[in-house]
Structures are given as C-alpha cells and as structure tokens.
C-alpha positions as CSV (number, residue, x, y, z in Angstrom):
1,M,-10.5,-2.6,3.3
2,G,-11.0,-6.2,4.6
3,R,-14.6,-6.1,3.7
4,E,-13.9,-4.8,0.4
5,V,-11.3,-7.6,-0.2
6,C,-13.9,-10.3,0.9
7,R,-16.5,-8.8,-1.8
8,A,-13.8,-8.7,-4.4
9,I,-12.7,-12.2,-3.8
10,S,-16.2,-13.5,-3.6
11,R,-17.0,-12.3,-7.0
12,E,-14.1,-14.1,-8.7
13,S,-14.9,-17.6,-10.0
14,D,-11.3,-18.6,-9.9
15,F,-11.0,-17.6,-6.2
16,R,-12.3,-19.3,-3.1
17,L,-12.6,-17.4,0.1
18,V,-11.5,-19.9,3.0
19,C,-10.5,-17.9,5.8
20,V,-10.9,-14.5,7.3
21,I,-8.9,-13.4,10.4
22,D,-9.6,-10.4,12.6
23,P,-9.3,-10.6,16.5
24,R,-12.0,-7.9,17.0
25,Y,-14.5,-10.2,15.4
26,K,-13.5,-13.5,16.6
27,G,-16.5,-16.0,16.2
28,V,-18.8,-13.4,14.1
29,S,-20.3,-14.9,11.0
30,L,-18.9,-13.2,8.0
31,K,-22.3,-12.7,6.5
32,D,-23.2,-10.6,9.4
33,L,-20.5,-8.1,8.6
34,V,-20.6,-8.5,4.8
35,P,-24.0,-9.6,3.8
36,E,-23.6,-9.9,0.1
37,V,-20.8,-12.4,0.6
38,E,-22.5,-15.8,0.4
39,V,-19.9,-17.8,2.1
40,E,-20.3,-19.6,5.5
41,L,-17.4,-18.5,7.6
42,E,-16.7,-17.5,11.0
43,L,-13.9,-14.9,11.6
44,T,-11.0,-16.1,13.8
45,D,-8.0,-14.8,15.6
46,D,-5.9,-18.1,15.1
47,L,-3.3,-18.1,12.6
48,N,-3.3,-21.9,12.3
49,A,-6.6,-21.6,10.6
50,L,-4.5,-20.7,7.4
51,I,-3.1,-24.2,7.5
52,S,-6.1,-26.0,8.4
53,T,-8.2,-24.4,5.4
54,G,-5.4,-24.7,2.9
55,T,-4.9,-21.1,2.4
56,E,-2.8,-20.6,-0.8
57,A,-2.6,-16.7,-0.6
58,L,-3.2,-14.2,2.0
59,V,-4.2,-10.5,1.8
60,D,-3.0,-8.2,4.6
61,F,-4.7,-4.9,5.2
62,T,-3.9,-4.3,9.0
63,N,-1.0,-2.4,10.7
64,A,2.6,-2.9,10.7
65,D,2.7,-4.4,14.3
66,A,-0.1,-7.0,13.6
67,A,1.3,-7.6,10.0
68,R,4.9,-8.6,11.2
69,G,3.6,-11.8,12.9
70,T,1.1,-12.6,10.3
71,L,3.5,-12.4,7.4
72,E,6.2,-14.4,9.1
73,F,3.8,-17.3,9.8
74,A,2.5,-17.1,6.4
75,L,5.7,-17.0,4.6
76,R,7.5,-19.5,6.8
77,H,4.5,-21.9,5.8
78,G,4.9,-21.2,2.1
79,I,1.6,-19.1,1.7
80,H,2.0,-16.2,-0.7
81,V,1.1,-12.7,0.9
82,V,-0.3,-9.8,-0.8
83,V,0.3,-6.9,1.6
84,G,-1.4,-3.4,1.6
85,T,-0.2,-2.5,5.1
86,T,2.4,0.3,5.4
87,G,4.8,1.5,8.1
88,F,7.5,-1.1,7.6
89,D,11.1,-0.4,7.9
90,Q,14.2,-1.8,6.2
91,K,14.6,-4.4,8.9
92,D,11.1,-5.7,8.2
93,L,11.7,-5.9,4.4
94,D,14.8,-7.8,4.9
95,N,12.9,-10.3,7.2
96,F,10.2,-10.6,4.7
97,G,12.6,-11.3,2.0
98,R,14.3,-13.9,4.0
99,W,11.2,-15.5,5.3
100,A,9.9,-15.8,1.8
101,E,13.4,-17.4,0.6
102,E,13.3,-20.0,3.4
103,G,9.6,-21.0,3.4
104,G,8.7,-20.6,-0.4
105,G,6.0,-18.2,0.0
106,N,6.1,-15.1,-2.2
107,C,5.5,-11.6,-0.9
108,L,4.3,-8.5,-2.6
109,I,4.2,-5.2,-0.5
110,A,2.3,-2.4,-2.3
111,P,1.7,1.1,-1.0
112,N,-1.2,1.5,-3.3
113,F,-3.3,-1.2,-5.3
114,S,-5.3,1.5,-7.3
115,I,-4.1,1.4,-11.0
116,G,-4.8,5.1,-11.3
117,A,-2.5,5.9,-8.3
118,I,0.4,3.6,-9.8
119,L,-0.1,5.5,-13.1
120,M,0.1,8.7,-11.1
121,M,3.5,7.6,-9.6
122,K,4.7,6.4,-13.1
123,C,4.0,9.9,-14.7
124,A,5.7,11.6,-11.7
125,T,8.9,9.6,-12.3
126,I,8.9,11.0,-16.0
127,A,8.2,14.5,-15.2
128,A,11.0,14.2,-12.4
129,K,13.5,13.8,-15.3
130,Y,12.7,17.3,-16.7
131,M,11.5,19.4,-13.9
132,D,13.6,21.0,-11.2
133,D,11.8,20.7,-8.0
134,C,8.9,18.6,-6.5
135,E,6.7,18.6,-3.6
136,I,3.8,16.1,-2.6
137,I,0.4,16.5,-0.9
138,E,-1.3,13.6,0.4
139,L,-4.7,13.6,1.9
140,H,-6.6,11.1,3.8
141,H,-9.4,10.2,6.2
142,P,-8.8,11.1,9.8
143,Q,-8.6,7.2,10.8
144,K,-5.4,6.7,8.8
145,L,-2.8,5.7,11.2
146,D,0.4,6.6,9.3
147,A,1.6,10.0,8.0
148,P,3.1,10.4,5.6
149,S,1.1,7.8,3.7
150,G,3.0,4.8,2.1
151,T,2.0,5.9,-1.1
152,A,3.7,9.3,-0.8
153,I,7.0,7.8,0.6
154,R,7.0,5.4,-2.5
155,T,6.3,8.4,-4.7
156,A,9.1,10.5,-3.2
157,L,11.6,7.5,-3.6
158,L,10.7,7.1,-7.1
159,V,10.9,10.8,-8.0
160,A,14.1,11.1,-6.1
161,E,15.6,8.3,-8.0
162,A,14.4,9.8,-11.4
163,M,15.9,13.1,-10.4
164,R,19.3,11.2,-10.0
165,G,20.5,13.1,-7.0
166,Q,19.8,16.8,-8.1
167,K,19.3,19.1,-5.4
168,Q,16.1,20.9,-5.1
169,S,16.3,24.8,-4.8
170,T,13.3,25.4,-2.6
171,P,14.2,27.0,0.8
172,N,13.2,25.8,4.0
173,H,10.9,28.5,5.4
174,R,10.3,28.6,9.1
175,G,7.0,29.4,11.1
176,K,6.6,32.0,13.7
177,D,8.1,29.8,16.3
178,Q,11.1,29.3,14.0
179,E,10.2,25.6,13.6
180,L,10.2,24.0,10.1
181,S,6.6,24.5,8.5
182,R,7.4,23.0,5.3
183,G,6.3,19.2,5.8
184,E,8.3,16.2,6.3
185,E,11.3,15.6,4.0
186,R,11.7,12.0,2.4
187,E,14.4,11.4,0.0
188,G,15.1,15.1,-0.5
189,I,11.1,15.6,-1.3
190,R,8.8,17.4,0.9
191,I,5.6,15.7,1.7
192,H,2.6,17.4,3.2
193,S,0.0,15.4,5.1
194,V,-3.7,16.4,5.4
195,R,-6.2,14.5,7.5
196,L,-9.7,15.5,7.4
197,P,-13.4,13.9,7.3
198,G,-14.9,13.3,3.9
199,L,-11.6,12.4,2.3
200,V,-10.7,8.8,1.3
201,A,-7.4,8.8,-0.3
202,H,-5.8,11.7,-2.6
203,Q,-2.3,12.7,-3.7
204,E,-1.0,15.5,-5.8
205,V,2.6,15.6,-7.0
206,I,3.5,19.3,-7.7
207,F,6.5,20.1,-10.0
208,G,7.9,23.5,-10.4
209,G,10.4,25.1,-12.8
210,P,11.2,28.5,-14.3
211,G,7.8,30.0,-15.1
212,Q,5.8,27.0,-14.9
213,T,4.4,24.3,-12.7
214,L,2.9,20.8,-13.4
215,S,0.6,19.0,-11.2
216,I,-0.3,15.3,-11.2
217,R,-3.1,14.2,-9.0
218,H,-5.1,11.0,-8.2
219,D,-8.2,10.8,-6.3
220,T,-9.8,7.6,-4.6
221,L,-13.5,8.2,-4.2
222,D,-14.1,4.7,-2.8
223,R,-12.1,1.9,-1.6
224,S,-13.4,-0.3,-4.3
225,S,-10.7,1.5,-6.6
226,F,-8.1,-0.9,-4.9
227,M,-9.8,-4.1,-5.6
228,P,-8.7,-4.6,-9.3
229,G,-5.2,-4.3,-8.3
230,V,-5.6,-6.7,-5.5
231,I,-7.2,-9.2,-7.7
232,L,-4.2,-8.7,-10.2
233,A,-1.8,-9.3,-7.5
234,L,-3.4,-12.4,-6.1
235,R,-3.4,-13.8,-9.8
236,Q,0.3,-13.2,-10.4
237,I,1.8,-13.7,-6.9
238,S,2.7,-17.2,-7.5
239,E,5.0,-16.3,-10.6
240,H,7.1,-13.8,-8.5
241,P,9.5,-15.5,-6.0
242,G,10.7,-13.7,-3.1
243,L,9.8,-10.0,-2.0
244,T,8.4,-7.5,-4.5
245,I,8.0,-3.9,-3.6
246,G,5.3,-2.2,-5.7
247,L,2.6,-3.6,-7.9
248,E,3.9,-1.3,-10.8
249,N,6.8,-4.0,-11.2
250,W,4.1,-6.4,-12.2
251,L,2.6,-4.1,-14.8
252,D,3.6,-3.3,-18.4
253,I,4.1,0.6,-17.9
C-alpha cells in the first residue's frame, strides 16, 4: 500500500511527495523500490523528517502498534493524517481526537478507501432497514494481519445502527466440539473471515428474510482501487477539523 500511495501522489500535479518513512528500508532510494516514481528521496525511520521536509499531510498504512506513535507525533505537530491502518480501540480513537484538537492536525481514519467498498457499505445500511437478518463474509490475502477486517467491523456497526437494535433470529449452531462455529460476532452481526492466496480484498454482506436473500458484494482486484479515495481524502483533510471515522462522511451519498 505504501508503494501504491507513492505512485498515486507522484501522479498528482497539486501534490509533492517530500518524505517516505519505513524503518525496514532506511537509507534505500525510493526509485529502487518504486522505479516509476521520479522523486529523489531516501527512506528514513526518523519522524523528525516530517518537520524538516515541511510535510503538511501524512498517509499511514502500517499497523496499529506502529501507527500510534506516528499519529501522535504528526497530530501534535499540526500535520494532517489520512489513515488506512486498522486495529485501533476506543482509547486510541479518543487519543487521536485529543491530539488533533491540541495540535491542530486533522485526522481521518478510514477502514476502506475504495469508493466501491464505501458504496457497498452504504447499500448495506439501506437494506438493513428492511431485512431481518445479516451476516458478513470478508475475504483477504494471507498477509493481512487483522481478522475480522476493519471494513467488516465498520460494516457491522453501520448495519446494526440501521437495524435500530432489532435482535436477529439466526441460531448459534455449534460444531462437533461444541464450540461456536458461526464466525465472530460484532454489534450482533456475525462476521466470517477467509484468508487465502490469490485474494486481495473482498466482502459480501448477506441479508435474509422470509423466502428471500439479498447479497451485496464488493471485490478489490488491485490495490490501485484504494488510491482515488486516498487522493480525495488528502484534498479534503484540511477542511475537516478533529477526528473523522470513515471516508463516507465526506462523500455526497
């Protein structure tokens, strides 16, 4: 994702790529990692480079442990942050909001930057008002660190809110060892996670009612699908003070 972000930013005439941080590639030329990006930069592990390079906005696609320190540094120094990292808890979100308020940097955390995925979630919230029961299947590549995915968790929250607390009727079937084999429950919605080679990022939201089902599915076939959303977020981040959860809040949908 970091390489895709570098490619996307370098193609935009109103953006300038000034700093790339990744401790694994400290001292490596960006051109060696992403040859099509014609920017003379060496990767660094020093967050102070954000200050010395005059960075105005930071994009973070890492993991929750790494991102906590990066976001605190950036927000406290008035740098806006666009975050695709998942795995944060409520304490993290409270901290991000406080640091944004104190330092003046705005913060967007989006479980998914694909416009199609955001529309999938929006369609699911519409369906949830009229269908009785819902389950989510999310499918990703084996290297994905978290399960369920941030997108699935966000979808479950939005669907549950749209259902207005109505209790689902599907039973909790048990497997042969009497352990639940029905996926993980979030907000009363069951989520089933699949991790297999060949997958990128996919999600299906399935609704069931008397005599019918409704499936809403989104498939990400290439990571470039996330970049229009990242660019949109970078263009709008300065206009939205504090902490925002979900790119859908900035779209006219």
